[in-house]
Each structure stands twice: as C-alpha cells, then as structure tokens.
KOLBARO-428524 format. One record per residue (C-alpha): residue in one letter; x, z, y. Coordinates in steps of 0.1 Angstrom, whole numbers, plus 2048, in hexadecimal, padded with zeros to 3 digits. Example, Ala and Ser with C-alpha at 12.3 -4.5 7.8 and 13.67 -1.06 7.14 Angstrom:
a87B84E7D3/s8898477F5/
END
This chain:
m47E0F8831/k46411382B/e46711D84F/l4620FA85B/k4430F5845/q435116852/f43B10B876/g42A0EA86F/i40B0FC861/h40B11487F/f40F0F7897/i3F20E4889/i3DC103889/m3E610B8AD/l3E10E78B8/f3BE0E68A8/i3B61068BB/l3C30F98DB/l3B30D78D7/l3900E58CE/p3890F28F1/s3910D08FF/v3710C48EE/v35C0E38F3/y3680F9910/a3770DF927/t3580C9928/d34A0D494A/p3580C996B/p36D0CF97F/h3860DB963/n3840BB94F/m39609A94C/s38108B968/y3960A197F/g3B709C96C/i3B50BD95A/s3BA0C1935/c3C00E091F/l3E50D891A/s3FD0D0936/n40D0AD935/p42C0AF94B/q43508B944/g41307D94F/n3F9085969/i3E609E955/t3E50C3960/g3DE0DD946/c3DB102944/h3E9108921/v40A10290F/a40D0FF8EA/h42F1118E7/n42A1328FB/a4181498E3/g4271668F6/t40D160911/a3E916A90C/g3D514A906/f3F4135904/l3F113192A/l40A11C93D/t41A13B94C/n42E159941/t42717E940/a434184963/v41B16C973/t3F6175975/i3D915F96C/d3D115D991/n3F214D998/l3EA13397E/c3C912B98F/q3D912A9B1/s3F21119A5/c3D60F89A8/h3BF10A9C0/n3D91089DB/g3C70F59F6/t3D60D49EB/i3CB0CD9C8/a3AC0E39CB/d39D0FB9E4/f3B31189EC/v3A61399DE/q3B515C9DB/g3AF1789C3/h3971949CB/s3AB1B49CD/s3B51D19E3/t3D41BF9EC/t3C01A49FE/t3A31B9A0C/t3A81DEA0F/t3B41FD9FD/k397210A0B/y3872129E9/g3A72179D5/t3BF1FF9C4/w3AC1E49B0/s3AE1C09A6/r3971A6997/q3A5187986/c39616498B/t38A164968/n37518496D/c35D16E981/h36514B976/d36613A954/p38011F957/h37210A93B/q34C106941/q32F10B958/e32212A948/q30512E960/w2F510D956/r2FE111931/a2F113492F/f2D1132944/g2C910D943/t2AD10295A/q2AC12496B/a2CD11A97B/y2BF0FA98B/i2BD0FD9B1/f2B10D99B7/t29D0C19A1/g29309E9A9/t28C07B99C/v2A606099B/s29E0419B0/g2C00309AD/v2E003599A/t303026997/a321032985/t32A04A9A1/t30A04F9B5/l2E705C9AF/t2CC0559C9/d2AB0689CF/a2980569E9/s2810749EF/a29D08C9F5/n2A5099A18/w2C60ABA13/v2DE0B8A2D/v2FE0A3A2B/g3180B4A16/q3010D0A0A/w3070C99E4/k32D0C49E5/d33D0D59C7/s31B0DC9B7/i3140CE994/l2FC0B198B/v2E80AF96B/p2DF08A96D/n2C308A954/t2B20AB94B/a29E09B92E/t2BF09791A/i2C70BC91D/t2BD0CB8FC/n2D60E88FA/t2EB0F6916/i2F8113901/y31C1128F6/p3291038E0/d3180E18E2/t3300C58DD/n3150AB8E1/q30A0B7903/p30609A91C/a31F09A938/v3180AC959/f3280A1979/m3390B2997/i32A0A69B8/t34509D9D1/d32E0959EE/n30B08C9F9/n2F707DA15/t2D2081A1C/n2C70719FB/t2E60679E6/l2FE07C9D1/t3210709CA/v33207E9AB/q35307D999/i35206897A/v35B07A95A/q37806A949/g36E05692A/t34A04F936/s33B03394A/g32D04C963/l30A05496F/s2FB033966/a30103B941/s2F205E944/t2D2058957/s2BA03D964/v2A003797F/g28204E97A/a296068968/s29508D973/y2B609B97F/s2C10BE98A/i2DD0CF99E/f2EC0F1997/y3041059AA/g323102993/r34411299D/l34911D979/i33913F97F/r336155960/s31415D952/r31F181948/m33719A957/y3431BC94B/t3421D9963/a3321F9956/g3231E393B/w31D1BE935/n3061B0950/n2F518F952/i30017D972/y2E7164982/f2F915099C/y2E51319A5/n2EB12B9CA/n2FE1339EA/t2E01469F9/g2C01569EF/t2B61669CE/h2D11669B4/s2ED15E9CC/f3091759D5/a2F51959DD/d2D01979E3/g2CB1BC9DC/t2AC1B59C7/t2B61C09A4/f2C11E49A7/t2B71F5987/t2BF216975/s2C8217950/g2D423693D/g2D824995E/i2EF22E96D/n2E4217989/y2EC1F2987/y2E91D399B/t2E61BE97C/s2E419A987/n2F81929A7/i31C18A9A4/c32819F9C2/e3101BC9BC/t3191C0997/c33C1CD9A1/h3361DE9C2/t3352039BB/q3462129D9/t3421FA9F6/n32B201A13/h3151E3A0C/h3041D59ED/r30F1F39DA/y3022019BA/t30C2259B1/s31423298E/g30125398D/t30E2699A9/t3332619A5/f3362509C7/t32C2639E6/l33624BA01/a31C248A1D/c306228A1D/s3052249F7/g2ED20A9EC/q2ED1F8A0E/t2E11D5A11/h2F31BEA29/h2E919AA30/n2D4198A11/g2D4177A00/q2EE168A17/n30F157A0F/c328173A0D/m34415BA12/a339153A35/c34B173A3F/h35E17BA20/p36F15AA17/h37D1549F4/g39D147A04/n3A416AA11/g39C17B9F1/f37A184A00/e38A198A1B/f37319FA38/t37D186A53/e367191A70/s379191A91/h38A1B1A9C/g3861A5AC0/a39818CAD6/q391170ABD/d38314FAC9/c35D150AC3/i35C12BAB7/q36C135A96/c34C144A8A/h33113BAA4/s334116AA8/s30F112A9E/i306125ABD/f320119AD5/n31D0F4ACE/p2F90EFADA/m300106AF8/n31D0F0B02/t3050D3B08/t2ED0CAB25/t2CF0C6B0E/d2B50E0B05/f2B2100B19/h2CF11AB18/h2E912BB2B/y305111B2C/m32511BB19/n34610EB26/n35D11DB0D/t360137AF1/q37E14BAFD/a37D16FAF3/v38217BB17/y36918FB2B/p35E180B4D/l35D19BB67/l346194B84/s3361AAB9E/i3101B0B9C/p2FB19CBA3/a312182B94/t30F15DB9B/l31B143B82/e324120B8B/g31F0FFB79/t32B0F3B57/s34F0F5B62/d34D11AB68/t364129B4D/n35214BB50/r33713AB3C/r341147B1A/c33315CAFE/l34217CB0B/m331179B2D/c313188B1B/h320197AFA/a3381B2AF1/d3541A8AD9/h3561B2AB5/d36F1CDABA/v3541DFACE/f3341DAABA/s33F1D5A97/p33C1F6A83/d3571E9A6B/v36F1E7A88/n362202AA1/v355220A8E/s34622FAAE/t32F211AB5/g30A215AB0/g30A1F6A9A/r30A1D0A9D/a2EB1D0AB3/y3011DFACE/n3101BDAD7/l3051B9AFB/r3181C3B1B/t3071DCB32/a3131C9B50/i3271AAB57/s33D1BFB6E/l3491D6B52/s3611CDB36/p3531DBB15/t36A1F3B03/p365204AE2/t368227AF1/s351222B0F/a32D223B04/n320219B27/t3311F7B24/f31E1EAB06/t2FB1EEAFA/n2DF1E3AE3/t2C71D7AFD/d2C51BDB19/f2B71D3B35/v2C41F5B41/n2B4208B5D/s2D420CB71/t2E01FBB90/s3051FBB85/t2FD1F1B61/p2DB1DFB62/g2E01CDB41/i2EF1ABB3C/c2D0197B47/l2CD1A7B69/s2F21A5B6E/c2EA182B7A/h2C517EB7E/l2C2195B9C/t2C9177BB1/l2BF153BB1/q2D413FB99/t2DB119B9B/k2DA10CB77/s2FA0FEB6A/y2E90DEB61/s2C80CEB68/q2B00DAB4E/p29B0C2B38/d27D0CBB4E/s2910C3B6D/t2930E7B7A/t2B40EFB8B/t2B0114B94/t2A8135B83/p28F14FB91/y29A171B9A/i289193BA1/p27C18DBC5/v27B1B1BD2/a2911C0BED/d2B21AEBE7/i2C71CCBDB/p2CC1D2BB6/a2BE1F5BB7/n29C1E9BC2/q29C1CBBAA/v2A61E0B8C/s28B1F9B96/a2711DEB99/y2761D1B76/n2781F5B69/a2551FBB78/s2471DAB6C/a22D1D7B51/h2451C2B3C/n2601DCB3A/y25F1E7B16/q2741E1AF7/v26E1D0AD6/s2861D8ABA/s2981C3AA1/l2B01CFA86/f2D21C2A7D/t2D31D9A5F/s2C41FAA57/s2CD21BA47/t2BE23EA43/e2DB24EA30/t2EE26AA40/g31025FA4E/c30723AA50/n31122BA71/y2FA20DA6F/n2DB215A84/n2DB1F1A91/t2BC1EFAA6/f2BC1D5AC1/n2A31DCADD/a2971BBAEC/n28A1BEB0F/c29019EB22/t29518CB01/k272195AF4/c26517BB0C/h283165B10/n28D15DAEC/d29D13EADF/t28F127AC4/l2AC12CAAC/y2A113AA8B/p2B514AA7C/k2C6155A9C/s2E914FA90/a2FC140A72/q304164A69/s2DF16EA68/a2E8190A76/q2C519BA7E/i2B31A5A5E/t28F1A8A6C/t27818BA6A/y268175A84/p25D17DA9F/y27319DA9F/v294189AA3/f2A3182AC5/g2BD16CAD6/l2C3159AF6/h2D813CAE9/d2C711AAE7/s2A2112AEB/t28C0F3AEC/l274105B04/s279108B29/s28212AB37/i28D132B14/l26A141B0F/a263152AEE/p24B13CAD9/l23815CACE/g22914CAAF/l21E12CAC0/w22A119AA2/l222122A7E/l245121A6F/p25E12AA8A/y27B119A78/l26B0F7A76/q2740E5A96/s2580CBA91/g2400E8A96/l24D0F2AB9/p2330F3AD4/p2370DCAF2/s24B0EAB0F/p2430F9B27/l22F114B17/e21F121B37/e1FD132B32/r1FF12FB0C/f21D146B0D/c20A160B23/f1EC15EB0D/q200169AEE/c1FC18CAFD/h1E1188B17/g1C8175B02/a1B616FAE1/n1D6162AD1/n1E5185AD2/p1E3191AAE/n1E31B5AB9/a1C81B3AD5/p1B81C7AE4/n1D01E4AE3/k1F41D7AE0/d20A1BAAEA/y21419DAD3/y2301B1AC3/n2181CFABD/v22E1E5AD2/a2221EAAF5/a2001F9AFD/m1E81E1B0F/s1C51E5B1C/a1A81D0B0E/v1A61C0B31/s1CA1B5B31/t1C81A5B0E/s1A9191B18/i1B517EB37/d1B115DB25/s18B162B23/a18815DB48/f19713BB45/n17A130B2F/k163131B4D/p155112B5D/y16511AB7F/l189124B7C/h1AD11FB87/p1B5102B70/i1D410EB5F/t1CF0FBB3F/t1C80DAB4F/t1E70DBB66/s2000E6B4C/y2230D8B4D/l2240D5B73/h2300F8B7C/k2560FEB81/p264120B7C/y274120B9E/g27510ABBC/e250105BC3/g240109BE6/l261113BF6/l25B0FDC14/f23D0F1C27/n22C0D3C16/d24A0CEBFF/g2340BCBE5/t2380D5BC9/l2150E2BCD/s2020C3BD8/g1F90A0BCD/a203099BA9/n2140BBBA8/r1F50CEBB1/h1F20E9B96/v1ED10DB8E/a1FF122B74/c200147B6B/a222149B7B/d21513CB9C/c20215DBA1/h215175B8B/n23A17FB88/a23F18CB65/h25F19EB6F/t24F1B4B89/a2291B5B83/t21B1D7B7B/a1FB1E1B6B/s1ED1EDB8D/i1FC1D1BA2/p1FC1B2B8C/l20519BBA9/y2241AEBB3/g242198BB7/a22F177BB8/s23915FBD4/g224153BF1/v22514DC17/t225165C34/v210159C51/t21515BC76/n1F2151C84/p1EF13ACA2/q1DD14BCBF/q1C512ECC1/d1A7134CAB/f19F11EC8D/v1BC105C8F/d1D10F7C73/l1F2108C6F/v2130F7C71/s2330FDC5D/s240116C78/n22212CC71/y22D133C4D/v24C143C3C/y251142C17/a24E165C08/p26016ABE6/n24B18ABE1/a229183BF1/s2151A0BE3/v2171BDBFC/t2051DFBF9/l1F81EBC1A/a1E820CC25/q1C320AC2C/s1B421CC49/g195233C49/g19B242C27/a19C221C12/t1B421FBF6/n1D520CBFC/i1D01E7BF4/n1E71CDBE5/l1E01AEBF9/d1E018CBE8/y1D9174C04/k1FD16AC09/l1FF160BE5/c1DE14CBE8/l1E913AC07/k20612BBF5/c1EE112BE6/h1CD116BF9/s1DB10DC1B/n1ED0F0C2B/w20E100C22/a2080EEC01/y1FC0CCC0D/g2050C8C32/l1EB0B4C46/a1C70BCC42/a1C1098C37/n1D709FC18/a1C30BDC0D/p1B80BBBE8/n1940BDBDC/p18D0E0BCE/t1810D1BAD/p1830ADB9F/s15E0A8BA5/a15C0B6BC9/s15509DBE4/w1660B2BFF/q1890BEC05/q1960E1C01/t1970F4C22/n1B4106C31/m1B112CC29/a1CD134C41/q1B9123C5D/e199136C52/l1A9159C4F/n1BB157C70/v1B5179C81/n1B3167CA2/n193156C97/w172162CA5/s16716DC82/y178173C61/h178189C42/y1941A1C48/v1AD196C2D/e1CD192C3F/a1E51AFC45/d1DF1B3C6A/q1C61AFC86/t1DA1A1CA1/a1C018DCB5/s1CB190CD9/v1BC172CE9/l19616ECED/p18B14CCE2/a17C137CFD/s15613ACFF/g14B119D0D/a12A107D0A/g11B0F1CEE/c1320EACD2/n14E0FDCE4/s13911CCE4/y149136CCC/g138157CD4/p12D170CEE/n147175D09/i14919BD05/g16F19FD09/n18B19FCF0/v1811AFCCF/t19A1B9CB5/p1901B8C9A/r17419FC9F/a15D1B1C88/s1441CCC91/t14F1F0C8C/t12B1FBC92/y1131E3C81/g1101D9C5D/n10A1EDC3D/f1161E6C1A/n1091E6BF6/a117206BE8/t10D1FCBC4/y1251DEBC2/i13E1DEBDE/g1551F6BCB/v1561DCBAF/m15C1BFBC6/e1781D2BD7/p1821F1BC4/t195200BE2/l174203BF4/s163217BD9/g151236BE6/l15822FC0B/t13F232C27/n132214C3A/a14821DC58/q16721EC42/i1601FDC32/r15B1ECC53/t1801F1C5C/a18E1EBC39/k1A21CEC2C/l1971B6C11/r1A91A0BF8/c1A217CBED/s19A18CBCC/s1801A3BDC/c169185BDB/h17916DBC1/g17A178B9D/i16817AB7C/d14317CB77/n13519DB68/a1531ADB79/s15A1D2B71/s1781E8B69/s1771D9B45/t17A1B5B50/p19A1A2B5C/e19F1A6B81/g1A7188B97/p19B164B9D/h1A3157B7B/g180149B73/s15B14EB77/i13A13FB6E/n13313EB93/p13E122BAA/f15E128BBF/i167143BA5/l15115BBB7/k15217FBAA/v13218FB9F/p1311B3B92/v1221BBB71/g0FC1C0B74/s0FB1B0B97/p0E0196B9D/y0F2189BBC/n102169BAF/a0F814CBC5/w10913EBE4/n0FD11CBED/n0E9109C08/t0C8111BF9/v0C7137BF5/k0B0148C0E/y0A616CC12/s080166C0E/t084159BEB/d0A8161BE0/s0AF183BEE/g0B618FBCB/r0D1174BC5/i0E4170BE5/w109175BDC/c113185BFD/f0FD1A3BF4/n1171AFBDB/c1291BDBFA/h1101BCC16/d0F01D0C17/p0D41BBC07/n0BB1CAC21/f0D01C2C3F/a0D01E6C49/n0E11EDC6A/t0E51C8C72/g0EC1BDC95/f0D619FC93/v0B61B0C9F/q09C1ABCBA/g0921CDCC4/i0891DDCA3/q0831BCC92/n09E1B3C78/l0A218DC7E/h0B3188C5C/t095195C48/n07B189C60/r076166C6F/h09815AC61/n092165C3D/i083142C35/r0A3131C40/p0C012BC28/c0DE142C30/q0F4123C35/a0DC116C50/c0ED12DC68/h10D139C57/v12B125C4B/a12B11CC26/i14F128C23/p14F14BC30/h175152C31/g176150C57/w16913AC73/k16E131C97/r14C13FCA1/y13C161CA4/r12F170C83/l137151C6F/l11C13EC81/r11D118C80/f10C0FBC93/d0FC0DFC80/d1020C7C9C/c1270CDCA0/d1380DCC82/p1460C9C65/s1410CAC3F/p1470DEC2A/y1420FAC43/m1200EBC4D/s10F0E5C2C/i0EB0DCC39/p0ED0BFC51/n0D50BEC6E/y0C60E0C66/g0CD102C74/l0DE111C92/h0E50F9CAF/s1000FACCA/g0E6103CE4/i0E7127CD9/n0E5144CF2/w0FE15DCE5/a0F5182CE3/t1071A0CD8/s0FF1B4CB9/g0DD1C6CBD/n0D31B1CDB/w0C6191CCC/r0A5181CD3/e094169CBC/w09314DCD6/y0B914FCDE/c0BF134CC5/h0A1120CD2/s0B2112CF0/t0B40EDCF7/g0BB0D9CD8/a0B60F6CC1/v0910FBCC1/d0890E6CA3/s0A30F5C8D/c09F11AC96/g07A11DC9F/
END
C-alpha cells in the first residue's frame, strides 16, 4: 500500500512537471497543438508528442530509449512527410576531414519555443507593417510588395502593441502564428488550437511584425556561452556574415552567427582558438551574408552539394538558364543544360534554337575543373571559362580552362573569339530586330583576327574577385579578368543565384541575360544597377561610348570608366566635339543603327530615308580600333571609278568593304596615311541613297541636297583633291566649247594637279594633315589627303579630338588652334577677307608660286582680289569636272555654283599655268562678269 501511495505521489509530481511545459514551453508554433503536437504522446488519438510519462530511464522522459538518439526522434516527424526532411550535422553526413564529430538537433534548436524572438524581442523583427485587413487565417497589408512565398515558415506577431514581455516564462504571452504561405500583400497562417485566430489577436491599423522563427536557440555553448543572433536567411545576423570576429582572453570568437560560432577548423568562416589550428585559409570569408543552405542543405546534414562534374546544370542554375531559354531580351540562346562539352572547330558556327550545342558548357568549364573543393590544382572558381570551344576542359590541362574571355592565341583564343571570328546568324530575331552578329573584319584567318584584337585599344582586362586570400597555402586567388565582358556585360545583378563574385558593381561580369542590345555593359547609366526600372533605354549607342570617351567618365582625363586603362585627355573628351553647332548628329539619330547588316548592298535602305543616321559604330570598330588608327576595322565601300569625268556612280562601281580603313605609303617622304574616304563614302555617296534625286539634305534646314562625294573625288575628273588611294586617270576629258569646255587640251595629265605650281601654309598644314608636317612644297603636291584633313574640330591641335565629329564651322570644317582662316562662303574675297579665307589653312595666303599669272602679275591678288572666291571656283571643292575647280555661272548647277549670274562664263579661253592673260575670261558673254 505504501508503495502504491508513493507511486501516486511520484506520478502526480511527474505529471505536473510534464504538463507545465505544455503551458510554458510548447506555446510557440510549430511545436504546438495547432500542428497536432503535444508534450505527451497520445497513441489512441491524433496527437503526436515527444515525451512519455513512464520512461524515466530516458533523459527528459523522451519518447525513445537509450539506443536511439534525439536526432532520430526529431526525424520521426521531420521525415519529408509530416515535416520537412532534415539530417543531423556530423562528420558522418559531411566529411571526416576535420575529425569525428557530431552536433545534435537541440544544439541549435529549442524544440519548445522561439528563443530568438523571446530573447531579443524587437531586434529579431525582419519586417514590420500595418494591418489593413484581417480574418481568422489571413492578415493583409495593402502597402506590402512581397515576393510570393518569401515568408513561408516564418513567424507572425499579429499585434506588436500587445507584446509586453517576450522573455521566458510568460504564460500570458499573446499567441504568435506560423506563416504557411503569402502572396504579394497577404499572409496566411495556421490557427493556434483553442483560439479564434488572427481576428482575435489584431485589428485594422495595428502594427504587426515578422521574425525568422525556425526555433533557433538564442545561446550556444562552444568555447563558452555565446549569444546567437539569427534573424534572417541573408544579410547581417544570418548564417555567417563574418562581421563579429572578436578576441577575448586570448581566444578568437565569432560571437553572433550560428555557423561561425562552431566553425573552428573549416576553410571558410572560421574562428581560431589561439594558435591551436594551423590549417591554411583560417578566418576565410565565403559568400558573406548569404544563405548557407543554398549549397549546404539541411536535408544533407549541411554536406556541400556542389557538383563534382557531369551534373545537369539546371539543378543549381535555373535562374540563369530559364531566361536564356527564351526568345525575349538579349542573350546567347540556351537549348539545354546537359553537362557535355560541345567540341567545334574554330571559328565555330552555331545554328538556331534547336542546336543542342547551345548549352552552359559551350562557354564554361564544369565544376570538376574550376572548383577548388573538387580540383585542388585549379586557380579558383574564377577559372570557369573554356580557352577554346575546340578543346574539352580537363582538370590537369591548364591550357583548356582559364579565368579570362580573351587569350592571344590562334588555337585557344578564348571562348568569345571561338565563335565571333566569323559572322554569326542569331538563333532568334532580337528585340531590336537584328539577326546577325558582327565579327572582326580583318583578313579572314584566325591568326590575323586574334592579332587585330590583341593590338586594339580595347584589349585590356578589368578584374573581379570570386573570393580572396593572402594566406600562405590558400588556393583561392579567384581573380577573373574581364576583357570582352568589360564592355559586353549583362544586366543581371547579382550575376547568379550563388552570388559567386564578391566584388561590387561595376566590377562583376557575366554574359547571360540582358535588357540591352548587344549585351552592352550599362557602365553606370542607371543609379542602382539592380533596379530594373532604372535601366537606360536600349540601344545605348553613343551613351555607352561616352562612359569612357566623355564627361560621364568618372576617371577622366587619365583612365577609362573602370579606372584601369590609361587614356589620353583627348580620348576622354570626344563627347565635347558633339556639343558643336555643326556635327555628325549621333544623338538625334539614336536607335536607328543596327550592329550588323547596314550598307551591305547598294541603296539597300539601311542608310537612307527614315533610316538615315550616324552612330559611333558607323565609323569605328571597337574590336579593332587602335589609338593611332581609330578607324581601323570600320566598314565602307571600295570604289572603281568610271572613266567618264564627273558622272554619278552605279552599283557596279562599288563593292562593300568590311574593313574600309587602309594604310597606304605616301610618296616623296610623307608619312604613311590611313585613308578614310571609303568609310565616308558609305553614307556620303549614292551607295547609300541610289538616285541623285533621293539624296538627303545635309542638314534639316538646308535647301539643297547632299552631293555625291564619290562623283566628286573621282580621279578621272579634271580636278580633285587627292583623297582616293590611286591616280588612275587614263582618259583625257573632252575639251569642247561653251558649257562643254572643261580645260586646256594639253594632253593626258595624271594626276590632274600641278607638280610645279602652288605653295602651302607651313604654319597650319601640318595640323590640318599631320602626315604632311615638315614637308616641302614639292613633297606636299604629290601627297595624299584624307576627308579628315579638311573636316574636323575647330581649334584643332594634338590635344583636341581628331576627326569630323563636330565644329563651330559650317560643314564641320577643321580650323587649327590660333588660325584666323575660318570662313568659306560666297562672300569672302581676298581684298577684304584675306585673313579669314578657310582655304589658306593649307594653301599659301599670298598665292606664292601660283599658276594664275599674267607675266609677273599675280591675278589672284590683283584684279581678281575684289571678287568672291566662289565667283570663279566651285563652292564644294572636293572635285569637279573642270580645270582647277573652276565653274561657269551660266552652266553649272547649285550647290556648286553658289552665286548665280556672277563670275566666270563658259566663253573662257583656257590657258595653262603661268600663261594666263587677264582678258582670257573676257571673251564673248563673259565681259560683264570678269571685267
């Protein structure tokens, strides 16, 4: 009887002890009655419990026995059916690399309450808002803009005003609720048993909060008791952010983050106790503030689950593959994610969307190659690109994988030039309607193309880091050297779900999916690169170029946008030339240029009519341009001149030239010259617009049509400025009478310019055309010119941008710094304007050694000095059908004849240089004009 009485007393005491936690400890979800969980198991009902009243032999009266661990008890529910599957953290599930060890579930979790919230209160709140609607199971916040499902399994405090004490034990604490799902503005919760739900706990206008939950402990014991702050999946106070490393009593601690507090020997996020541990890479950070479980899932006991190679990429990289598997935005189309290397000969050509070679590993090396956790000989995770699409990357062959996208090698040119040495047809029509991809347009063999880019001004690298280490023995020098991708960089930020690159914008690189045509790097053109609403409109065109070559460059005048490559003050101020009143209107014709497929055929409509435009890329090829030859690699047309003088060309006179900029040797001691006329003729000839009647106006306000430069520069004309590459005139133009009179019949002359008469202005001609600097008059008379010899910026010098970008002078006329010669119109005359006539920037202002003389009398400076220059000479002095650019006011059309009924008439008596007489132009019909 005594024994029975004692048993009854013991049972009541034990029952009281066991029942007390049901009020205090088991008040927080998910381990509460709302989820069918009680302290005591009820085999006859639907209640699951963790304790049993009659098994005192087991610590805590757990529903188990001494042969079964606490982890097994937890996994009896956390089995993937009742609750999410989890596995204990131990050397048996991860690695014995750091010895034999094990952590129980309860080392990190308190199975009874949400300790983080109860210990730290409002500090643990990760979202706070105002209730705008409530039901028993839902709470709505109309101002919220959540990602669907982002709060699943988090904990809701429905009314923060009722929270007076979150510290245990508080038996009067209002209920908190586990969130089962959410949409953009509504939370759905599990109702706590015995309550009427959310509507009894809060009301419209009340303040609510969300905290992380997951029953994470607030304190853990390692080398001592540490407070653990675990508020969120990412950021500060998440798994491991590496921000609270402290030293106390000679021992180093990570004292706040749940992963770091225990990591003492691991390579990453490691604190060291004194000097006990000597492993390399101690104290290393690794994806700071990220969700560790992205790569170390709880279901695998936090074992590292990175691919060891040959694993389908979709398992981890769906966020990259999915947009690349569409025909929206701009990207390399991805057909599949199979972990198989496509092997194609260089230059490779890929087909349309059905081409199965279009997969992640057409560009990337697999994880067994670049991951330092798998391949100890790798240079690090940055070494994730193939050196060539023709070679299969292998861990032991360093020449098969690399950390850059360009390699100066014909056989292994880098992954970009594995394909882009040849014209590519895009796998789908781009949002801007382009269907082809440009290539490097120099001699069509890889050796020359690779060499061309290697010599280009844009061949330099910008670094990003995947991780960093300076400790001896660490194999994590993960520097990626972006070359192609510094200019072609997608608009993803971060670049992957794994956030592998640890540097900040703009020093992160990828070529996956972009909202910008040609996948051009935004280069700071929006304020916050991760806000899609801030993206600049596509295409970027000149705005992209000006990020280095203009005032937008934060590192001007000495460096590029990335502050890496040296640049001259001239090259960082190109945009200043486009602020001039006369210019190539790149800003007003934006959005019309196509990266490839323009001007390929005669009058194909891409450069005329509504498509008439000019862009930086029309004159410059960024892949081949050099500092000394900025036009190298730009497209244009090669001309075969008709033998007839001054006639419109037809399609058979032109051939499209992928690389129109050609350097030719000068004669007579002049420096070699890089001619630009082929490039200019692409737009400034009837190659662009066909019939002369379709020629555009040179400016919107002009009343006359643009003239055909190809017609004017024809070397078979009677006169021309020597711009074209040859002097092939072989047929003497007919020299008839009247309007058909073209010049003195003195026999065929090639070139049709005097090699005897005419001197030059030594002060400025070397600025107008630098290749003529320091030459004699005789040498200059036989030298070639460029279009940019005459057209360029005002105040031109070696410290101003070269080329016809813009000028304060009409027709973008170049004027050297200090030169007064800035006027070319139908009013300037020698008697009053000799100090302003633009032609004197090259020609001698005193007309020394002119052929227009009568005896010793210089007819330019005498008698004719009161006449405007354009009374006798054509207003557009590129080239003309008559001798010495002379025109007739009774025969010749506008705009060549700019002063009607005034000047030289068709009744002229031709004379050769040095043999003129004043009255030779005073023949019948010419007396009034020339007297």
